[in-house]
VEXKOL-444081 format. One line per 8 residues: their letters; for each residue x, y, z of N, C-alpha, C, CB. Coordinates in nm, 2 decimals, always signed. Glycine has a CB too. Example, Ala and Ser with C-alpha at 12.3 -4.5 7.8 and 13.67 -1.06 7.14 Angstrom:
<pts>
as) +1.32 -0.57 +0.78 +1.23 -0.45 +0.78 +1.32 -0.33 +0.78 +1.13 -0.45 +0.90 ~ +1.28 -0.22 +0.71 +1.37 -0.11 +0.71 +1.29 +0.00 +0.79 +1.41 -0.06 +0.57;
</pts>
This chain:
<pts>
eqeiravd) +0.00 -0.06 -0.56 +0.11 -0.05 -0.65 +0.12 -0.17 -0.74 +0.25 -0.02 -0.58 ~ +0.17 -0.13 -0.87 +0.19 -0.22 -0.97 +0.30 -0.20 -1.07 +0.09 -0.24 -1.03 ~ +0.39 -0.29 -1.09 +0.48 -0.27 -1.20 +0.43 -0.27 -1.34 +0.58 -0.37 -1.20 ~ +0.46 -0.16 -1.41 +0.41 -0.15 -1.54 +0.54 -0.18 -1.64 +0.35 +0.01 -1.56 ~ +0.54 -0.26 -1.73 +0.67 -0.30 -1.81 +0.63 -0.29 -1.97 +0.71 -0.47 -1.78 ~ +0.70 -0.24 -2.06 +0.69 -0.24 -2.21 +0.86 -0.29 -2.24 +0.63 -0.07 -2.28 ~ +0.82 -0.38 -2.34 +0.93 -0.42 -2.43 +0.94 -0.42 -2.57 +0.95 -0.53 -2.41 ~ +1.03 -0.33 -2.64 +1.05 -0.32 -2.78 +1.11 -0.43 -2.86 +1.12 -0.22 -2.81;
pdgdhlfi) +1.05 -0.52 -2.95 +1.11 -0.61 -2.97 +1.21 -0.60 -3.06 +1.05 -0.70 -2.99 ~ +1.26 -0.47 -3.12 +1.36 -0.43 -3.22 +1.46 -0.39 -3.11 +1.31 -0.32 -3.33 ~ +1.44 -0.37 -2.98 +1.55 -0.31 -2.88 +1.55 -0.16 -2.89 +1.71 -0.36 -2.92 ~ +1.45 -0.10 -2.96 +1.45 +0.03 -2.96 +1.43 +0.12 -2.87 +1.40 +0.06 -3.04 ~ +1.49 +0.26 -2.83 +1.46 +0.33 -2.73 +1.30 +0.38 -2.72 +1.56 +0.45 -2.74 ~ +1.24 +0.33 -2.59 +1.12 +0.34 -2.59 +1.05 +0.42 -2.45 +1.09 +0.19 -2.62 ~ +0.94 +0.48 -2.48 +0.88 +0.53 -2.32 +0.76 +0.49 -2.28 +0.87 +0.69 -2.29 ~ +0.71 +0.49 -2.18 +0.55 +0.45 -2.14 +0.50 +0.58 -2.06 +0.52 +0.30 -2.02;
vktcgpge) +0.37 +0.62 -2.07 +0.32 +0.73 -2.01 +0.17 +0.67 -1.98 +0.33 +0.88 -2.09 ~ +0.13 +0.70 -1.84 -0.04 +0.68 -1.83 -0.11 +0.81 -1.92 -0.11 +0.69 -1.64 ~ -0.19 +0.76 -2.00 -0.28 +0.84 -2.07 -0.41 +0.88 -2.00 -0.32 +0.78 -2.19 ~ -0.47 +0.80 -1.92 -0.58 +0.83 -1.84 -0.60 +0.74 -1.72 -0.69 +0.83 -1.92 ~ -0.69 +0.79 -1.67 -0.73 +0.73 -1.52 -0.65 +0.76 -1.40 -0.73 +0.58 -1.52 ~ -0.71 +0.73 -1.29 -0.67 +0.76 -1.14 -0.50 +0.71 -1.12 -0.78 +0.67 -1.01 ~ -0.44 +0.77 -1.03 -0.32 +0.76 -1.00 -0.20 +0.81 -1.02 -0.32 +0.70 -1.01 ~ -0.07 +0.74 -1.00 +0.03 +0.86 -1.05 +0.13 +0.73 -1.13 +0.12 +0.97 -0.89;
fprvegeg) +0.19 +0.78 -1.23 +0.29 +0.71 -1.30 +0.36 +0.77 -1.37 +0.25 +0.62 -1.36 ~ +0.49 +0.82 -1.33 +0.56 +0.92 -1.43 +0.62 +0.86 -1.55 +0.66 +1.00 -1.37 ~ +0.67 +0.96 -1.64 +0.70 +0.88 -1.77 +0.86 +0.84 -1.75 +0.67 +0.99 -1.92 ~ +0.86 +0.67 -1.80 +0.99 +0.61 -1.80 +1.02 +0.59 -1.92 +1.01 +0.49 -1.72 ~ +1.15 +0.57 -1.93 +1.23 +0.56 -2.05 +1.33 +0.45 -2.04 +1.29 +0.69 -2.07 ~ +1.35 +0.37 -2.17 +1.47 +0.28 -2.16 +1.51 +0.22 -2.32 +1.44 +0.15 -2.06 ~ +1.62 +0.17 -2.31 +1.67 +0.10 -2.44 +1.61 -0.05 -2.45 +1.84 +0.10 -2.43 ~ +1.52 -0.06 -2.54 +1.46 -0.20 -2.55 +1.36 -0.24 -2.48 +1.53 -0.29 -2.52;
easgtyrw) +1.36 -0.18 -2.32 +1.25 -0.21 -2.24 +1.26 -0.08 -2.14 +1.25 -0.37 -2.17 ~ +1.14 -0.06 -2.08 +1.10 +0.05 -1.97 +1.00 -0.01 -1.88 +1.04 +0.19 -2.05 ~ +1.03 +0.03 -1.75 +0.92 -0.02 -1.65 +0.94 +0.09 -1.54 +0.96 -0.20 -1.60 ~ +0.81 +0.09 -1.48 +0.80 +0.21 -1.39 +0.68 +0.16 -1.28 +0.76 +0.35 -1.49 ~ +0.66 +0.19 -1.18 +0.58 +0.17 -1.08 +0.45 +0.24 -1.08 +0.64 +0.20 -0.98 ~ +0.33 +0.22 -1.09 +0.18 +0.28 -1.09 +0.17 +0.27 -0.94 +0.05 +0.19 -1.19 ~ +0.11 +0.38 -0.89 +0.07 +0.39 -0.76 -0.08 +0.47 -0.75 +0.20 +0.47 -0.68 ~ -0.15 +0.42 -0.68 -0.28 +0.47 -0.67 -0.36 +0.43 -0.54 -0.35 +0.43 -0.79;
rargpsas) -0.44 +0.47 -0.44 -0.51 +0.43 -0.32 -0.66 +0.48 -0.36 -0.45 +0.50 -0.19 ~ -0.71 +0.38 -0.37 -0.87 +0.43 -0.36 -0.92 +0.48 -0.25 -0.97 +0.32 -0.38 ~ -1.01 +0.57 -0.24 -1.04 +0.70 -0.19 -1.19 +0.64 -0.11 -1.04 +0.83 -0.34 ~ -1.25 +0.54 -0.17 -1.38 +0.51 -0.14 -1.44 +0.42 -0.24 -1.47 +0.64 -0.13 ~ -1.58 +0.37 -0.22 -1.63 +0.27 -0.32 -1.64 +0.31 -0.44 -1.75 +0.22 -0.29 ~ -1.64 +0.23 -0.54 -1.69 +0.26 -0.68 -1.68 +0.14 -0.75 -1.61 +0.35 -0.74 ~ -1.74 +0.12 -0.83 -1.75 -0.03 -0.91 -1.60 -0.03 -0.97 -1.87 -0.03 -1.04 ~ -1.56 +0.03 -1.07 -1.42 +0.01 -1.13 -1.38 +0.11 -1.18 -1.41 -0.08 -1.23;
ylvtflae) -1.24 +0.13 -1.21 -1.16 +0.22 -1.30 -1.09 +0.17 -1.41 -1.06 +0.28 -1.22 ~ -1.08 +0.26 -1.53 -1.00 +0.21 -1.62 -0.85 +0.30 -1.64 -1.10 +0.21 -1.76 ~ -0.75 +0.23 -1.61 -0.64 +0.31 -1.67 -0.55 +0.26 -1.78 -0.56 +0.33 -1.56 ~ -0.54 +0.35 -1.87 -0.44 +0.35 -1.97 -0.33 +0.39 -2.00 -0.47 +0.38 -2.04 ~ -0.23 +0.31 -2.06 -0.10 +0.32 -2.07 -0.05 +0.35 -2.21 -0.04 +0.20 -2.02 ~ +0.04 +0.42 -2.26 +0.07 +0.44 -2.38 +0.25 +0.39 -2.37 +0.03 +0.59 -2.43 ~ +0.30 +0.29 -2.46 +0.42 +0.27 -2.50 +0.47 +0.28 -2.64 +0.46 +0.16 -2.45 ~ +0.56 +0.38 -2.66 +0.58 +0.42 -2.80 +0.75 +0.43 -2.79 +0.50 +0.59 -2.84;
dewgakty) +0.79 +0.35 -2.93 +0.94 +0.37 -2.95 +0.99 +0.47 -3.02 +0.99 +0.26 -3.01 ~ +1.11 +0.52 -3.05 +1.16 +0.63 -3.10 +1.11 +0.64 -3.25 +1.31 +0.64 -3.09 ~ +1.07 +0.53 -3.31 +1.03 +0.56 -3.46 +0.88 +0.60 -3.46 +1.05 +0.43 -3.55 ~ +0.80 +0.60 -3.36 +0.65 +0.64 -3.36 +0.57 +0.51 -3.37 +0.62 +0.73 -3.48 ~ +0.63 +0.37 -3.33 +0.56 +0.27 -3.31 +0.50 +0.27 -3.16 +0.63 +0.15 -3.34 ~ +0.37 +0.23 -3.17 +0.30 +0.24 -3.02 +0.19 +0.14 -3.01 +0.22 +0.39 -2.99 ~ +0.20 +0.12 -2.89 +0.07 +0.03 -2.83 +0.00 +0.09 -2.71 +0.13 -0.11 -2.76 ~ -0.11 +0.07 -2.69 -0.19 +0.09 -2.55 -0.19 -0.04 -2.46 -0.35 +0.12 -2.59;
gfweirvl) -0.18 -0.01 -2.35 -0.23 -0.12 -2.25 -0.33 -0.06 -2.16 -0.11 -0.19 -2.17 ~ -0.41 -0.12 -2.14 -0.55 -0.10 -2.04 -0.56 -0.21 -1.94 -0.69 -0.10 -2.13 ~ -0.61 -0.15 -1.82 -0.60 -0.20 -1.69 -0.71 -0.15 -1.64 -0.50 -0.17 -1.61 ~ -0.80 -0.26 -1.60 -0.92 -0.20 -1.52 -0.91 -0.27 -1.37 -1.07 -0.25 -1.60 ~ -0.91 -0.17 -1.27 -0.94 -0.17 -1.14 -1.05 -0.18 -1.07 -0.89 -0.09 -1.09 ~ -1.08 -0.32 -1.01 -1.20 -0.30 -0.95 -1.19 -0.32 -0.81 -1.29 -0.37 -1.00 ~ -1.25 -0.17 -0.72 -1.25 -0.16 -0.57 -1.37 -0.25 -0.52 -1.27 +0.00 -0.51 ~ -1.31 -0.34 -0.45 -1.43 -0.44 -0.38 -1.47 -0.36 -0.25 -1.37 -0.61 -0.35;
vpprvdgg) -1.60 -0.37 -0.25 -1.67 -0.28 -0.12 -1.73 -0.39 -0.04 -1.81 -0.16 -0.16 ~ -1.70 -0.38 +0.10 -1.74 -0.47 +0.21 -1.89 -0.48 +0.21 -1.69 -0.44 +0.34 ~ -1.94 -0.58 +0.25 -2.08 -0.59 +0.27 -2.14 -0.51 +0.42 -2.11 -0.76 +0.27 ~ -2.25 -0.49 +0.43 -2.29 -0.43 +0.54 -2.41 -0.49 +0.60 -2.30 -0.29 +0.50 ~ -2.43 -0.50 +0.73 -2.55 -0.58 +0.79 -2.61 -0.47 +0.90 -2.50 -0.74 +0.87 ~ -2.73 -0.46 +0.91 -2.81 -0.38 +1.02 -2.81 -0.50 +1.13 -2.97 -0.32 +0.97 ~ -2.76 -0.44 +1.26 -2.82 -0.52 +1.39 -2.98 -0.49 +1.42 -2.73 -0.48 +1.54 ~ -3.00 -0.50 +1.54 -3.15 -0.48 +1.60 -3.14 -0.50 +1.75 -3.27 -0.58 +1.53;
rvvlhpge) -3.25 -0.51 +1.81 -3.28 -0.53 +1.94 -3.40 -0.58 +1.98 -3.27 -0.42 +2.01 ~ -3.41 -0.69 +2.05 -3.54 -0.77 +2.12 -3.51 -0.77 +2.27 -3.57 -0.94 +2.06 ~ -3.63 -0.76 +2.32 -3.67 -0.80 +2.47 -3.74 -0.92 +2.49 -3.76 -0.69 +2.53 ~ -3.69 -1.00 +2.57 -3.75 -1.13 +2.60 -3.75 -1.16 +2.77 -3.67 -1.26 +2.51 ~ -3.81 -1.23 +2.78 -3.84 -1.32 +2.91 -3.74 -1.44 +2.92 -4.00 -1.38 +2.91 ~ -3.64 -1.49 +3.02 -3.62 -1.63 +2.99 -3.72 -1.75 +2.97 -3.54 -1.67 +3.09 ~ -3.69 -1.83 +2.87 -3.80 -1.91 +2.80 -3.87 -1.87 +2.68 -3.89 -1.93 +2.88 ~ -3.84 -1.73 +2.66 -3.96 -1.69 +2.54 -3.85 -1.68 +2.42 -4.07 -1.53 +2.56;
sttlwvya) -3.92 -1.67 +2.30 -3.85 -1.67 +2.18 -3.94 -1.58 +2.08 -3.83 -1.82 +2.12 ~ -3.85 -1.52 +1.96 -3.92 -1.44 +1.89 -3.84 -1.45 +1.76 -3.93 -1.29 +1.95 ~ -3.91 -1.40 +1.64 -3.84 -1.37 +1.52 -3.83 -1.24 +1.50 -3.89 -1.42 +1.41 ~ -3.72 -1.23 +1.41 -3.70 -1.06 +1.35 -3.62 -1.08 +1.24 -3.63 -0.92 +1.46 ~ -3.63 -0.95 +1.15 -3.57 -0.95 +1.01 -3.45 -0.85 +1.02 -3.68 -0.90 +0.88 ~ -3.35 -0.91 +0.95 -3.20 -0.81 +0.96 -3.17 -0.80 +0.81 -3.06 -0.88 +1.05 ~ -3.14 -0.66 +0.81 -3.11 -0.64 +0.64 -2.97 -0.63 +0.62 -3.18 -0.49 +0.57 ~ -2.90 -0.69 +0.50 -2.78 -0.70 +0.47 -2.75 -0.66 +0.31 -2.74 -0.86 +0.50;
edpdsasl) -2.66 -0.58 +0.32 -2.65 -0.55 +0.14 -2.48 -0.54 +0.10 -2.75 -0.36 +0.10 ~ -2.47 -0.58 -0.02 -2.33 -0.56 -0.07 -2.35 -0.52 -0.20 -2.23 -0.68 -0.07 ~ -2.31 -0.38 -0.25 -2.31 -0.33 -0.36 -2.26 -0.41 -0.49 -2.25 -0.22 -0.34 ~ -2.15 -0.48 -0.47 -2.06 -0.54 -0.58 -2.10 -0.71 -0.55 -1.86 -0.49 -0.56 ~ -2.16 -0.76 -0.49 -2.19 -0.90 -0.49 -2.34 -0.95 -0.49 -2.13 -0.95 -0.37 ~ -2.36 -1.06 -0.53 -2.52 -1.08 -0.59 -2.57 -1.17 -0.45 -2.53 -1.17 -0.77 ~ -2.45 -1.24 -0.36 -2.48 -1.32 -0.28 -2.40 -1.28 -0.14 -2.45 -1.45 -0.33 ~ -2.48 -1.32 -0.03 -2.41 -1.33 +0.09 -2.44 -1.42 +0.20 -2.40 -1.22 +0.14;
eltpgsqe) -2.35 -1.46 +0.29 -2.38 -1.53 +0.40 -2.37 -1.46 +0.52 -2.31 -1.63 +0.41 ~ -2.50 -1.49 +0.60 -2.49 -1.42 +0.74 -2.47 -1.52 +0.85 -2.63 -1.35 +0.77 ~ -2.40 -1.51 +0.93 -2.33 -1.60 +1.02 -2.36 -1.53 +1.18 -2.14 -1.60 +0.98 ~ -2.46 -1.57 +1.25 -2.48 -1.52 +1.39 -2.36 -1.57 +1.47 -2.63 -1.56 +1.45 ~ -2.33 -1.48 +1.59 -2.22 -1.55 +1.69 -2.31 -1.63 +1.79 -2.12 -1.43 +1.78 ~ -2.27 -1.61 +1.90 -2.33 -1.71 +2.01 -2.31 -1.64 +2.13 -2.26 -1.85 +2.03 ~ -2.41 -1.67 +2.23 -2.40 -1.63 +2.36 -2.46 -1.77 +2.45 -2.48 -1.48 +2.38 ~ -2.41 -1.79 +2.56 -2.45 -1.90 +2.62 -2.58 -1.85 +2.69 -2.34 -1.96 +2.70;
gielevvg) -2.67 -1.98 +2.64 -2.82 -1.97 +2.69 -2.91 -1.91 +2.60 -2.83 -1.88 +2.81 ~ -2.82 -1.84 +2.51 -2.92 -1.75 +2.40 -2.88 -1.84 +2.27 -2.87 -1.56 +2.39 ~ -3.03 -1.91 +2.21 -3.01 -1.95 +2.08 -3.06 -1.85 +1.99 -3.08 -2.08 +2.07 ~ -2.95 -1.84 +1.87 -3.02 -1.75 +1.74 -2.95 -1.84 +1.60 -2.95 -1.56 +1.73 ~ -3.07 -1.83 +1.57 -3.04 -1.91 +1.40 -3.13 -1.85 +1.29 -3.08 -2.11 +1.41 ~ -3.06 -1.86 +1.18 -3.11 -1.81 +1.07 -3.22 -1.91 +1.00 -3.01 -1.78 +0.99 ~ -3.35 -1.87 +1.00 -3.47 -1.95 +0.97 -3.52 -1.92 +0.82 -3.57 -1.92 +1.07 ~ -3.47 -1.80 +0.79 -3.54 -1.75 +0.64 -3.43 -1.64 +0.57 -3.70 -1.66 +0.66;
eepvrdye) -3.46 -1.66 +0.44 -3.37 -1.55 +0.37 -3.45 -1.53 +0.22 -3.19 -1.62 +0.35 ~ -3.45 -1.37 +0.19 -3.49 -1.36 +0.08 -3.42 -1.25 +0.03 -3.62 -1.36 +0.07 ~ -3.40 -1.23 -0.11 -3.34 -1.14 -0.22 -3.44 -1.00 -0.17 -3.37 -1.21 -0.41 ~ -3.39 -0.87 -0.17 -3.46 -0.76 -0.13 -3.49 -0.71 -0.28 -3.37 -0.66 -0.01 ~ -3.38 -0.71 -0.37 -3.43 -0.67 -0.52 -3.32 -0.75 -0.61 -3.41 -0.48 -0.54 ~ -3.36 -0.72 -0.74 -3.30 -0.82 -0.86 -3.15 -0.78 -0.86 -3.37 -0.79 -1.02 ~ -3.06 -0.84 -0.84 -2.91 -0.76 -0.85 -2.89 -0.75 -1.01 -2.77 -0.86 -0.77 ~ -2.96 -0.81 -1.11 -2.91 -0.78 -1.23 -2.96 -0.65 -1.27 -2.94 -0.88 -1.32;
dfgqggri) -3.08 -0.63 -1.22 -3.15 -0.49 -1.24 -3.09 -0.36 -1.18 -3.28 -0.51 -1.19 ~ -3.08 -0.38 -1.03 -3.02 -0.28 -0.97 -2.86 -0.25 -0.94 -3.08 -0.28 -0.86 ~ -2.82 -0.36 -0.97 -2.67 -0.37 -0.93 -2.61 -0.37 -0.78 -2.61 -0.26 -1.00 ~ -2.71 -0.41 -0.70 -2.70 -0.43 -0.57 -2.75 -0.57 -0.51 -2.77 -0.32 -0.51 ~ -2.66 -0.64 -0.41 -2.72 -0.74 -0.34 -2.76 -0.73 -0.21 -2.64 -0.84 -0.35 ~ -2.91 -0.71 -0.21 -2.96 -0.69 -0.07 -3.04 -0.79 -0.04 -3.03 -0.57 -0.04 ~ -3.01 -0.83 +0.10 -3.08 -0.95 +0.13 -3.16 -0.91 +0.29 -2.97 -1.07 +0.14 ~ -3.26 -1.00 +0.33 -3.33 -1.00 +0.44 -3.32 -1.12 +0.49 -3.46 -0.97 +0.42;
yqlrvrvg) -3.28 -1.14 +0.65 -3.27 -1.27 +0.67 -3.35 -1.28 +0.79 -3.12 -1.32 +0.69 ~ -3.44 -1.38 +0.82 -3.52 -1.42 +0.95 -3.44 -1.48 +1.03 -3.62 -1.51 +0.94 ~ -3.43 -1.42 +1.15 -3.39 -1.47 +1.26 -3.46 -1.53 +1.37 -3.31 -1.40 +1.29 ~ -3.44 -1.63 +1.43 -3.52 -1.68 +1.55 -3.41 -1.67 +1.68 -3.57 -1.85 +1.52 ~ -3.47 -1.59 +1.77 -3.42 -1.56 +1.91 -3.48 -1.65 +2.02 -3.44 -1.42 +1.95 ~ -3.43 -1.75 +2.09 -3.48 -1.82 +2.19 -3.39 -1.79 +2.32 -3.49 -1.96 +2.15 ~ -3.44 -1.75 +2.44 -3.38 -1.73 +2.56 -3.40 -1.84 +2.65 -3.42 -1.60 +2.61 ~ -3.30 -1.90 +2.71 -3.31 -2.02 +2.81 -3.38 -1.98 +2.93 -3.18 -2.06 +2.85;
egvapgsy) -3.42 -2.08 +2.98 -3.46 -2.06 +3.14 -3.36 -2.00 +3.24 -3.51 -2.19 +3.20 ~ -3.28 -2.03 +3.23 -3.17 -1.98 +3.32 -3.08 -1.86 +3.32 -3.09 -2.07 +3.32 ~ -3.12 -1.79 +3.19 -3.04 -1.70 +3.17 -3.09 -1.59 +3.26 -3.03 -1.67 +3.05 ~ -2.98 -1.50 +3.31 -2.99 -1.41 +3.39 -3.03 -1.24 +3.34 -2.85 -1.42 +3.46 ~ -3.11 -1.18 +3.37 -3.14 -1.05 +3.33 -3.04 -0.98 +3.31 -3.21 -0.98 +3.41 ~ -3.03 -0.89 +3.19 -2.92 -0.83 +3.15 -2.93 -0.78 +2.99 -2.80 -0.94 +3.18 ~ -2.83 -0.72 +2.93 -2.81 -0.69 +2.81 -2.72 -0.78 +2.73 -2.78 -0.57 +2.80 ~ -2.72 -0.85 +2.62 -2.61 -0.93 +2.56 -2.61 -0.89 +2.43 -2.61 -1.08 +2.58;
eiplvvtd) -2.49 -0.88 +2.41 -2.47 -0.84 +2.24 -2.41 -0.96 +2.19 -2.37 -0.70 +2.21 ~ -2.47 -0.99 +2.08 -2.44 -1.10 +2.00 -2.39 -1.05 +1.85 -2.58 -1.18 +1.99 ~ -2.30 -1.07 +1.79 -2.23 -1.03 +1.68 -2.31 -1.09 +1.55 -2.08 -1.07 +1.68 ~ -2.36 -1.04 +1.44 -2.38 -1.07 +1.32 -2.27 -1.03 +1.23 -2.49 -1.01 +1.30 ~ -2.25 -1.15 +1.13 -2.13 -1.14 +1.06 -2.19 -1.15 +0.91 -2.01 -1.25 +1.10 ~ -2.17 -1.09 +0.84 -2.20 -1.11 +0.67 -2.08 -1.09 +0.60 -2.31 -1.01 +0.60 ~ -2.06 -1.21 +0.51 -1.95 -1.22 +0.41 -1.99 -1.23 +0.28 -1.88 -1.34 +0.43 ~ -1.93 -1.16 +0.19 -1.95 -1.17 +0.05 -1.84 -1.27 -0.03 -1.94 -1.03 +0.00;
pdgltgea) -1.89 -1.30 -0.14 -1.77 -1.41 -0.23 -1.65 -1.37 -0.21 -1.78 -1.39 -0.40 ~ -1.62 -1.23 -0.22 -1.47 -1.19 -0.22 -1.40 -1.20 -0.09 -1.45 -1.06 -0.26 ~ -1.48 -1.25 +0.03 -1.43 -1.28 +0.17 -1.42 -1.16 +0.25 -1.31 -1.34 +0.17 ~ -1.50 -1.04 +0.21 -1.49 -0.93 +0.28 -1.63 -0.94 +0.36 -1.46 -0.80 +0.17 ~ -1.60 -0.88 +0.50 -1.70 -0.88 +0.59 -1.76 -0.78 +0.66 -1.65 -0.94 +0.67 ~ -1.88 -0.77 +0.69 -1.94 -0.67 +0.78 -1.99 -0.70 +0.91 -2.04 -0.61 +0.73 ~ -2.01 -0.62 +1.01 -2.04 -0.68 +1.12 -2.14 -0.56 +1.20 -1.90 -0.72 +1.20 ~ -2.25 -0.62 +1.24 -2.32 -0.52 +1.35 -2.35 -0.65 +1.48 -2.50 -0.43 +1.28;
vlvvevta) -2.42 -0.56 +1.55 -2.47 -0.65 +1.69 -2.60 -0.66 +1.68 -2.44 -0.59 +1.83 ~ -2.66 -0.78 +1.72 -2.78 -0.78 +1.81 -2.77 -0.79 +1.96 -2.86 -0.90 +1.77 ~ -2.86 -0.67 +2.01 -2.89 -0.67 +2.13 -3.02 -0.73 +2.18 -2.88 -0.56 +2.15 ~ -2.98 -0.84 +2.28 -3.09 -0.90 +2.33 -3.09 -0.87 +2.50 -3.08 -1.05 +2.29 ~ -3.22 -0.80 +2.49 -3.23 -0.77 +2.68 -3.30 -0.87 +2.72 -3.31 -0.64 +2.74 ~ -3.26 -0.92 +2.83 -3.34 -1.02 +2.90 -3.39 -0.94 +3.02 -3.25 -1.17 +2.94 ~ -3.52 -0.96 +3.03 -3.59 -0.90 +3.17 -3.61 -1.02 +3.28 -3.75 -0.83 +3.13 ~ -3.66 -0.99 +3.38 -3.67 -1.08 +3.49 -3.77 -1.18 +3.46 -3.71 -1.01 +3.60;
sri) -3.79 -1.29 +3.49 -3.88 -1.40 +3.47 -4.01 -1.35 +3.52 -3.83 -1.54 +3.55 ~ -4.15 -1.40 +3.43 -4.26 -1.36 +3.47 -4.32 -1.44 +3.59 -4.35 -1.34 +3.37 ~ -4.37 -1.39 +3.66 -4.42 -1.48 +3.80 -4.54 -1.53 +3.80 -4.44 -1.40 +3.93;
</pts>
């Protein structure tokens, strides 16, 4: 929701209407000024929308107001699965993307006895050319000697510059120690 307001400097009767763009805005009128509430709820990701309003007084003097609405899209990260014995380590690649941001930050969660760290990061494609900020992260996973066999889920959180987050899970399957 957003309040839309127009003021006539001469105090003339005026009205405001929405001329294009998504959402609802009923025609409003007033003496010297008019205001109303614009309402719209985004129904999915898209880059941006332009909404245009017209304010016109009783003598035909008019002005247009333009409002660009940018719908923010949260980033997405893919999880993964590794199988390790206690004392072993491996590396894997994880993909993350955000269609409206060029930079991302991946933060792995923690699990006692299992070390997980980001050891590499590369862009997948050029954001300027493709309009999408995809990155691949290299993760190193090490299972400590005393970790019991079982399945452990470690969260992977990716954050974009707008503060939006996406989450996935890295499953670490720990098998019995080698004899």
